[in-house]
C-alpha positions, 0 to 999 in steps of 0.5 A, spaced: 156 432 889 160 436 884 167 434 882 172 439 884 179 440 882 179 441 874 181 448 875 175 451 874 174 453 882 169 459 882 164 455 877 165 448 881 164 452 888 158 456 886 155 449 883 157 445 889 153 450 894 147 450 890 147 442 890 148 442 898 143 447 899 138 443 894 137 449 890 141 447 883 136 447 877 138 441 873 134 443 867 139 442 861 139 447 855 135 453 854 136 460 856 142 462 861 141 466 867 144 473 869 147 475 875 148 482 872 144 488 870 146 492 864 145 499 863 148 504 858 151 511 860 154 516 855 155 510 850 158 506 855 156 499 857 156 498 865 154 492 869 151 492 876 151 485 880 144 483 882 142 478 887 141 471 885 135 469 889 130 466 883 130 459 881 132 461 874 138 463 877 140 457 880 142 453 874 149 451 873 154 456 872 156 454 865 149 457 863 151 464 866 150 470 861 157 473 862 158 480 858 165 482 857 167 487 862 162 485 867 164 483 875 161 477 878 163 478 885 164 471 888 166 468 881 172 473 880 174 472 887 176 465 886 179 466 879 174 466 874 177 469 868 175 475 865 171 474 859 174 480 855 181 477 855 184 470 853 185 465 858 189 459 855 191 457 863 187 459 869 190 463 874 189 459 881 190 464 887 189 463 895 188 470 898 184 472 904 179 475 900 177 468 898 176 466 906 172 473 907 167 472 901 166 465 903 164 468 910 160 474 908 158 474 900 150 474 900 150 468 895 154 464 900 149 466 906 143 465 902 146 458 900 147 457 908 140 458 909 137 454 904 142 448 906 140 449 913 133 449 911 134 442 907 138 439 913 132 441 918 127 438 913 131 431 912 133 430 919 128 433 923 129 437 930 135 432 933 141 436 933 146 430 932 142 428 926 142 435 923 150 435 924 150 428 921 146 430 915 150 436 914 156 432 914 153 427 909 151 432 904 157 437 904 163 432 906 160 426 903 162 422 910 160 421 917 162 426 922 167 423 927 165 423 935 169 429 936 166 433 931 159 432 933 162 434 940 165 440 938 159 442 933 153 441 938 154 447 942 155 451 935 148 449 933 145 449 939 148 456 941 148 459 934 143 455 929 144 450 924 146 456 919 152 457 922 154 449 922 152 450 914 157 456 913 162 452 917 162 446 913 162 450 906 168 454 909 172 448 910 178 446 906 174 439 906 168 442 902 173 446 897 180 444 896 185 446 892 189 440 888 
């Protein structure tokens, strides 16, 4: 699990989602990845966010190509500094947009799918085993009997992906120091 709480919340959150989903590329060095597409129009540079769905984009966030002025969607929501300005101290905020991003961002939804697939592979079809494995991977602990009781209907009625989204949205998964 990625150590969090050092003030790089956006990068740590993304990297931790990659870890629990089983998608983090541990390749060191080399070329970075892009999460924006650059184009030029009338002498200006513009950037569009592109989906992160290729294995080469599942590297640690430190390898991200970050052009000045480009928006980074999830990273911006969690106070990733703008690379076009000096940021001697990182601003830390808590906003409703962060909760909405954790529920609806395409990267988060994709990682929840991968997380669910990983749990299914590792725990099989037993719902209680799946819940237990999800808690182990996301929160580094066993679920309490009450948590198993409450999450069993969630998995049964809405699928394992819903549990994965709930775990990645929990304050225990992403805490603010």
